[in-house]
N, C-alpha and C positions, 0 to 999 in steps of 0.2 A: 476643768474637768470640763466635760461635755456633757449636756443632759440631752437625753431624750424621752421623745413619748409624750411633750406636753403642749399645752399649745395658750400661746397670748389669749388673754381675756382682759387686759387693760394694760394701756401705754398713759401714762401720764406726765405733763412737762414737768419741766424745771424750771425754776424761777429765783433769782437772788434778793436776797430779804435783809431788810436793814429796822433799825428800831428809829420812830419819828421821832424820839424824844431826844437821845442821844446823834442821830444823822451820820454815824461813824462811817455811813459811805462817801462820805464827803471828804475825808480825809486822803492825803496825797497816796502816793505811794510808797511804802508797801501795801497792797488789800490787807487787813486783817482779817484772818479767817478763823471761823469756827466749823470743823469740819470733823469727820466719823474716821475710821480706820482703815489704815491701808490697806487697797484693794478693794474699797467701796467703790461702786456705780456712780454714788454721787461726788465724793473726791474727785477721780478720774475725771467727772465732768468739769466741775467747777475748777480745778488746778490747767485742764486741758483748754479750757475757753478762754481763759485767761491770760495764760502762756500764747496762741493764736492770735491774741490780740497784741500781744506785747507788753501786758500789765505783770509788773512782779507782784508777788504775796509773799507774806508769811504767815504761817498756820500758829495760831494764838492761843487755840484751846481745838483738843480732841476730846469726842464724846462719841461712846457708842451708840447712844440714843438720840434723838430727835429732841426728845426732850431737855435733854444735857444742850444740845445744840442751841435751842430756842434761848435756853437762860442765858450763855453768854452773848446772844444779839440783845437779848433786852436788856441787859446792864450794859451796854454801848461800849462792848469787848471786841466786838467783829461783826463782821456781815456772813451770810451764810444763802446756801443754795439746800432747799427743800421741793417735794414736789408738791405743786397746786393747792391739794384738794389738804394739806398739811399745815397750811401759812395759818395762824391764829389773826381775829380781827386788829389785834395790838401792837401786830408788825407790818410794816410795809413793803412793797415790793419794788424796786430797783430792778433798770434795765439800762438800753441803749444811752436816751438822756443823762443817765452820771454817770457814763462811762464803762457799765458793766456786759460784756458780751450775751 
C-alpha cells in the first residue's frame, strides 16, 4: 500500500543486540533470531543483512512487540535487531567485530 501526504520526521538507525550475560551472539551459525511478524521492516532488515553477508539464521522466537523480543534476548535465547533508541542498558550492542552486518 502506498501512502501519500506524509513527511518523514525521524529516521532511526538499527542495531544488533545480545545479552551480556549469555552472549548468544557468540554461537555459531545459524544465527538465533528473535524477530517480529512477516512484513515488519525490522525483520526484512535483519534477515536481508544476514543474507547479504552469507550468514545463515533460524528464527527462534516471534513477537509482535519489542518487549517480547527483548525478553528472548535477555534470557539468552536469541539475538535481535532494534532501533537504537529502544535498546535498554542491560543489553549489549553487537556489530561487525562480532560478525554481524
